N, C-alpha and C positions, 0 to 999 in steps of 0.2 A: 478529372472529376476527384479522383482519389486523393492526387497531390493536394488539392485544393481544399478537401474536408481535412486532411492531416494538417495542412498549415493553418487552418481555422481552428482546430483543435490545440494546436501548439500556442497559438495566440491566446486561446480562453484559458489554458492553463497559466500561461505566464501573467495574465490580468488576474487570475484567483491568486497567485502567488504573492503578487504585488498588494492585492486588496488583504490578505492575510497578514502579511508583514506590517501594513499600515494599521490595521486593526490591533494587532498585538503589541504595538508600540503607542497607542493612544494613552492618554493619563487616566488614571483611574480616581474616584472619589474615596475619601476616607472620612470616618467621624472624628470629630475632636473631642476634647474632654467633655465637652456639654452635650455630646450627641448629634450635633449639627454636621450635615455634610460639607466637608472642604475639599477643594481641588487639589491635587497634587500633579506637580510637573514632572514626575518621574515615570518612565514606562512600567508596565505590569511585569513582576518578577517571574521568570520561567522556573517551573520546578524541574529540576534534574531528572529526567525518567531513565536514565542510563542507556538510551537507545543512541549509539553514536558509533561511527566507525572506528574500528580497533577495539570495540567492547563485545563482551558476550552478549548474544541477542537473548532478551528476556523470554523465558518460556511462557506459554500459553496454551490452553486447552479449548478447542472449539469443536462444535459437532458440524459434519460437512452436510452437504445437501442430501446425501444418501443416507443420513443418521449415525454415521461413525463418529467417535471420538478421535480427535487428531491432537496431539501434543508436539509441539516444535522440537523439543529435546529428543523425540523419538528419531528423528532424521539426522542426528548426530552422525559422523561417518560419510555423510553424502553432503555435496553443495546443494544448497537451496536458494531457489530464487522465490522470494517471500515477495507476493505482489497485492495490492488493496485496490479494489476496484468496485465500480457499480454499473448496472445494466443501463442507465440513462446517459452514461458518460461517454461522449464522443471519441476522446482519445483512446479509452479502454477498448471502446469497438475496433478502431484500428489496429490496436496491440495484440488482441485476442488470437487472429489468425496466425500471427508470428509465434505466440508463446505456445500454441498447439503442434505447429511444425516442428517448433525447438524442443518440445516434449517428446515427440515421435522420433526425432533424429537422437534422442539421449535416453532411450528406454532400456539402456543397460543398467540402470540402476544407481550410477553415480552421482547423477543429477536429479534433483525433485523441485517440482514446482507446487507451491501451495499459493493458490490465488484467493485471497480473503474477500469475499464479498462484503461490502458496508452496508449490511441487511438492515442497520436501524435507519439508514437513509435512502432504502431502495424501495422498489414497488411491491415487495411480497414474494414468497417462496415460488409461486406459480409463474411468476415473470422471470425469476431467475432460473428455474428450471428451463422454461422457454428458452431463453438465451442461450443457456449451456447446449441445448439441444440444437438451435439454429446454427451455433458456431462448430458443432462436433467437438465440444471440450472433452477430455477424458482423463485430465489430471484432478487432484483432489480441489474442491470448493468449499472451505470452512466458511461458516456463516457467523459473522460478527453481530449478533442481534442485539447486543446491548452497545454498541459502539465502543468498548474498552479498550479493545485491542488496536483498532485504528486510531484511538486518541493516544495510547502508549506509545505506538509507533509513530506518531506525528503524521499519520497521513491526512494533511489538511487539504490537499489538492490530490486529485486522482487522474491517472494512475500514479502512484508511489510505490516503488520496490525496493527491496534490500538484497543485496548478494551476500550470502552467508557462507563461509566456509566449512569445510568438513568438522571443524572444531567447535563449531557453533559461534564464531566470530564474525561480527558485520564488516565486511570487506568494503561495501560502497552502498550509499544510497541513491536512487536515481528518481527524480520527480519528471514526469510525463512518459509519453510512450515509447517503447523501444521495439526495434526491429530484430530479426532472427541474427543478424550480423553483430549487432550489438550486445545481443545476450551470449552469443559464442565468445566474443572476446572477453567481456567481464567474467565470465565463467572460466575461461581458460586462465585469466590472470590470477586464480585463487587456489588453494591447495583442497 
């Protein structure tokens, strides 16, 4: 049953990724000199957000579910698993027990998990707190209430995770759920 749920979640994520890529590649309308809309055959230009492998992860400040301010830059010197998720997301639900187990196995402080909730598209703080309690999550849950950070980090399908090294450099972007073994291998590959 769990394998079927995970497989279904992975298929759903793949379909969302395809849909987003098709949507982002659709032509847009522009106004000509007379102010009339005209069709343009070129895809929408993407703004370079600076979020890519090999670059410094853009800093942000968010408030956690507990009301504490979190800055990504405060975690320099540690490896960071930056995860974007929501309570209604089946692959996120499948991934959370693995993240909690991974977090508990790495309580020495060299690795940190920041699980950013997409609060702007979720079901409210009460549902988020219920989710955290149900899954026994003990890592920080920053709330992206305006959706700006998930947009900056291009979390168009969730879960989306970034592996950030101890110098703050993005090592890897992962779209879709991970298990503990994958988290371990990705974190071992960075300084």
